[in-house]
Structures are given as structure tokens and as C-alpha cells.
DOVEX-154128 format. One record per residue (C-alpha): residue in one letter; x, y, z. Coordinates in steps of 0.2 Angstrom, whole numbers, padded with zeros to 4 digits, always signed. Layout:
BEGIN
aXYZ ...
***
This chain:
BEGIN
m+0002+0002-0002 d+0007+0021-0006 f+0005+0029+0011 g+0004+0044+0003 s-0010+0039-0006 v-0020+0035+0013 k-0031+0052+0022 n-0020+0063+0031 v-0007+0056+0029 g+0006+0071+0022 v+0018+0070+0010 a+0031+0074+0025 a+0024+0060+0035 v+0029+0049+0021 d+0045+0054+0020 s+0050+0054+0038 i+0041+0034+0039 v+0054+0030+0023 k+0071+0039+0027 e+0068+0028+0046 r+0062+0013+0035 k+0079+0013+0025 e+0090+0017+0038 n+0086+0005+0052 g+0076-0008+0044 e+0060-0012+0045 f+0046-0008+0059 k+0047-0025+0071 s+0028-0017+0081 f+0015-0006+0082 t+0024-0001+0095 d+0042+0000+0089 f+0033+0010+0072 c+0029+0023+0086 e+0041+0024+0099 r+0054+0028+0080 m+0042+0040+0073 q+0042+0049+0089 g+0045+0069+0086 e+0043+0067+0066 a+0029+0072+0056 v+0019+0058+0059 n+0005+0066+0073 k-0008+0057+0079 k-0021+0059+0064 c-0006+0053+0055 i-0009+0037+0063 e-0026+0035+0065 s-0027+0036+0048 l-0015+0022+0045 i-0024+0012+0055 k-0039+0013+0050 a-0031+0008+0030 g-0025-0006+0037 a-0007-0001+0036 f-0002-0013+0055 d-0014-0025+0050 e+0004-0040+0048 f+0006-0034+0069 e-0002-0041+0083 q-0016-0030+0088 t-0033-0030+0079 r-0039-0010+0072 s-0050-0009+0086 t-0036-0012+0097 l-0026-0002+0089 l-0039+0016+0090 a-0042+0012+0106 s-0024+0013+0113 f-0016+0023+0101 e-0018+0038+0107 t-0012+0035+0128 i+0002+0021+0119 l+0010+0040+0109 d+0007+0048+0125 t+0016+0036+0136 i+0029+0038+0122 n+0028+0057+0120 d+0033+0059+0144 t+0044+0044+0144 s+0056+0057+0132 r+0051+0072+0141 k+0058+0065+0157 t+0072+0059+0149 m+0076+0077+0141 q+0075+0085+0157 g+0087+0071+0164 q+0073+0061+0174 v+0075+0042+0175 t+0059+0030+0171 m+0060+0013+0176 f+0060+0008+0160 d+0076+0015+0159 l+0084+0005+0170 g+0084-0010+0161 n+0088-0030+0167 t+0085-0047+0160 e+0068-0044+0159 d+0065-0033+0147 k+0051-0043+0140 k+0042-0040+0153 i+0049-0022+0158 e+0040-0021+0138 n+0022-0025+0142 m+0023-0014+0158 k+0028-0002+0146 y+0010+0000+0136 k-0008-0006+0137 f-0018-0009+0125 t-0034-0009+0127 t-0039-0026+0119 l-0055-0029+0108 k-0062-0040+0096 e-0061-0035+0076 f-0073-0024+0069 d-0083-0035+0057 e-0078-0036+0038 k-0092-0021+0035 e-0083-0008+0048 l-0067-0014+0037 l-0070-0012+0021 s-0080+0007+0025 m-0063+0013+0035 e-0051+0006+0019 k-0065+0016+0010 e-0064+0032+0020 m-0046+0031+0021 l-0040+0027+0003 g-0056+0029-0007 i-0057+0009-0014 y-0056-0006-0007 i-0044-0016-0002 s-0047-0032+0009 g-0061-0033-0004 h-0076-0029-0008 p-0094-0024+0000 l-0103-0034-0014 d-0092-0050-0016 k-0102-0062-0008 l-0119-0055-0014 r-0110-0057-0032 q-0122-0074-0038 q-0139-0063-0030 i-0136-0046-0039 e-0133-0055-0055 a-0149-0066-0054 v-0158-0049-0050 s-0151-0034-0059 t-0150-0033-0078 i-0138-0020-0083 n-0121-0018-0073 t-0108-0004-0077 l-0098-0014-0087 q-0113-0017-0104 m-0115+0003-0097 l-0096+0006-0104 q-0105-0003-0118 i-0118+0007-0123 s-0108+0020-0122 e-0096+0012-0132 q-0104+0010-0145 e-0115+0025-0145 d-0132+0014-0144 l-0144+0028-0144 g-0160+0017-0146 l-0157+0010-0131 d-0159+0024-0122 g-0177+0026-0111 k-0176+0006-0109 q-0181-0001-0093 v-0167-0008-0083 k-0162-0015-0062 y-0148-0012-0056 v-0138-0016-0039 g-0125-0007-0031 i-0120+0003-0014 i-0123+0022-0011 n-0107+0030-0013 s-0108+0050-0013 i-0127+0056-0011 k-0129+0075-0020 k-0146+0086-0016 k-0153+0096-0026 y-0170+0110-0024 t-0181+0109-0040 k-0189+0127-0045 r-0204+0117-0035 n-0196+0117-0020 t-0193+0100-0019 l-0180+0089-0014 m-0172+0078-0028 a-0153+0070-0027 f-0139+0063-0040 m-0130+0048-0032 n-0113+0038-0039 v-0117+0022-0034 e-0106+0008-0035 d-0107-0014-0042 l-0091-0025-0041 y-0088-0019-0059 g-0090+0000-0056 s-0097+0018-0054 t-0111+0025-0064 e-0124+0039-0058 i-0140+0039-0052 i-0155+0053-0055 v-0166+0054-0042 f-0180+0065-0046 d-0193+0071-0033 s-0204+0059-0034 c-0193+0043-0031 y-0182+0052-0019 s-0199+0057-0007 k-0202+0038-0006 a-0185+0032-0003 q-0175+0045+0006 h-0175+0036+0024 i-0162+0023+0012 l-0154+0033+0005 l-0139+0032+0011 e-0119+0031+0010 e-0116+0013+0011 n-0133+0007+0008 i-0134-0009-0007 v-0149-0001-0017 l-0160-0006-0028 i-0165+0002-0042 d-0177+0002-0055 g-0175+0015-0068 r-0172+0020-0087 l-0157+0021-0097 s-0150+0040-0100 i-0140+0037-0115 r-0133+0056-0123 e-0118+0059-0135 d-0102+0061-0130 e-0109+0057-0111 p-0107+0042-0100 v-0122+0031-0096 k-0133+0036-0083 i-0148+0030-0075 v-0165+0038-0071 a-0171+0030-0056 n-0191+0025-0054 n-0189+0016-0039 i-0178+0012-0025 t-0175+0000-0012 e-0164-0011-0001 f-0160-0026-0009 n-0160-0036+0005 e-0171-0054+0008 n-0185-0049+0003 v-0181-0041-0011 i-0169-0055-0020 n-0183-0069-0019 q-0196-0058-0025 h-0186-0050-0039 l-0179-0071-0042 k-0199-0076-0048 n-0201-0062-0059 n-0183-0058-0066 n-0179-0063-0082 n-0164-0054-0083 t-0164-0047-0100 i-0166-0029-0110 e-0177-0029-0124 r-0179-0017-0138 d-0197-0010-0142 d-0191-0010-0163 k-0200-0023-0172 n-0186-0022-0182 d-0173-0024-0170 q-0176-0039-0154 q-0158-0036-0149 k-0156-0042-0131 i-0141-0035-0119 r-0140-0051-0104 p-0132-0046-0088 k-0117-0062-0091 l-0100-0057-0090 l-0084-0070-0097 t-0069-0067-0087 i-0052-0074-0094 n-0039-0074-0079 i-0021-0069-0088 t-0011-0070-0073 n-0004-0086-0077 i-0004-0086-0093 s+0011-0086-0105 e+0014-0070-0120 e+0012-0081-0131 q-0008-0087-0128 k-0011-0066-0120 d-0007-0062-0140 k-0019-0074-0146 l-0029-0071-0134 r-0029-0051-0141 g-0033-0057-0159 a-0049-0070-0153 i-0056-0054-0141 r-0054-0043-0155 f-0060-0055-0169 f-0074-0059-0161 s-0081-0040-0156 g-0093-0036-0167 d-0112-0029-0170 r-0119-0047-0164 n-0109-0044-0144 n-0121-0051-0132 i-0107-0056-0117 a-0097-0042-0109 v-0077-0047-0106 s-0066-0043-0093 v-0049-0050-0091 k-0041-0056-0072 n-0022-0050-0070 g-0017-0053-0050 e-0031-0045-0041 k-0034-0035-0053 i-0050-0033-0063 l-0052-0026-0080 p-0065-0020-0091 c-0061-0027-0111 g-0073-0024-0123 a-0089-0039-0127 i-0087-0051-0141 y-0101-0061-0148 l-0101-0079-0136 s-0106-0098-0144 q-0103-0111-0136 e-0091-0115-0153 i-0083-0097-0147 l-0081-0103-0126 n-0070-0117-0132 a-0060-0107-0145 f-0055-0097-0129 k-0053-0112-0118 e-0041-0118-0129 i-0031-0104-0130 v-0031-0102-0113 g-0038-0116-0103 e-0051-0121-0095 e-0048-0116-0080 n-0046-0098-0083 i-0062-0096-0091 e-0076-0093-0079 m-0093-0085-0082 
***
């Protein structure tokens, strides 16, 4: 993790940490870090942010324990340092054969059970702007794919193809609310512009006053919601969704929609029955050869065209990136399996 990307951690603090580590070796524990950085540009707010971001997870204490203890530990270090400068001798300066016992007496940790996964991920998002340990929607992937009819990858595909014919089409989109901007209309009613993130990226949701008034109690940051709405497609702009109805994405909503959802978006045009199916072909390229990658790039280009029916992403290590879309049949799927191996293909 790059410390410079953490909220409240400035350049001066990063430079001090890196310099200390290079000159005197890796930090052995949280208290070792605090002792060695005492008096430098690393203040309490900086250390709190590093804890929330997970910078000290490799050490023995939980984040909850460190957040409950770090201020007392820093005060102890500062007090010991002040007494040393004044020429006073503390019990920790005497030293004896029981150094470890003294070390344990020196700092008092308020030991707490670790935060739940949702809280940990929320802290990471707050400090880094992204999720590091996982994604809040990972455990709901199957339910989301069963209920939703569109995702961010498909919306990107529509933008790239400038498919204005899908403007106004009804969709179901599931995501976690990142931010909400409220605005008063000319009628002095509230509407909102939301940034909502799914497993593949984020998009803007426009919530007019009629929808906002019904759903405002659940329109909170970090809430997972199901948005029934219509696509808003304009030239040279990202595809947006205008919400008609917003509900919390919970077990009741999932069960209800599983009964009725057919997972397709169909054109009304009589002469065009194009369907966009909320499917994704993920290809793991982490351990394949350069020759295989070249063949894969060629195949994606070859099978991409007007009849595209599936979005494609590539996984490289922990990163998953969009890679356009292709027309997929069983024969074409078999061709991809031959190139990269069946174990690297995921639908």
C-alpha cells in the first residue's frame, strides 16, 4: 500500500517513515513504529488514518484494539521522552534481564474484538477511496447477477458503441451508494444525484423528487440498493440511470425479484430484437504466457462486432479490468478455453 494515498497522511510523514525504515530496518511492531517515529511529522491523526487503512494489520493487534489504544501509547512515549530530556530516570531506563516483562508493562493495550467486515471495508474506503481487503458486494454476487439486468461494464459497452436506440430502456441495477448530492427543484422539492458502485465500477443515478420522497430514508452512503429505472443515453456522455423506484437490496427483495426477473433488456423496435444479457466472461491471464496473451487479444478482436452479447473482463492478479465485449457461442467459448485453458475461464 502506498502511504501517500491515505487520507490525512502528508508527504512529510511519508518521507519520514520511508527514511527511518531504510536507515534502521523494518518496523517490528506497532509500538516500535510509534517509538521510532516519535517527534517526526507523524502525528496522532496520521497514525489513526494508517490504522484504519490497515497499514499495521501484519502486527499482532486488531484495528479495533489499536484505535482504542494508540493515543495512550503515544502519550506514554511522549511522556517518557520528556522525562529523559529533563534528566529524570524512569523504571524503563534501568533495564534488567526481564526486558520483555518491562516492555509489556510499558504499554497498555485495550484489547477489543476486531470490527466486522463491513466496518473494516468502510474504513478502507474512507481512508483510501477504494476497497483493499475485498468488496462489500462480493458475497452477494450471485444474487445481484440473478436480479439485475445491467451492470457498469455493460453500460460502458453501450457508451462505447453509442447505442442511442437503448435510451429509455427499463433496467434493474444493484450497487452500493458512494455519495449523494441533494438539490432543490424549482418547485422547492428535493431531488438527488447519486454515485452508485457495483462490482465493476460506478455510475450516476438521477433521482427526481417523486422517487426521492419515497426512498429518502434508505438513500444513505454505504447502503446497498436495487434501482428500477431507465437508461439515459446522450452523445459524448457516460450512460446514466434515471431512477423510478429504489429499494434496499435485502433477502425479501431478492426472493421477490427472482420469481419475476428474466434478466434481459429488450428493444421495443419491431425490426430489432437485440438483447443485452447481464453476463460477464472473465478470463484469468495471471499465469498464462505472452504467446497465449497475443492469441487471446486476437480472438477478442476477431469475435467482437455488431452481434456482441457478452461483456469481457480480464483478471491479472487481484485486478479485474473491462476488455470490451464479444459475440459468444459454445464454439467460440471452446476456442477461448483452448487458448488460455478451461481453468482460466469464468462465466
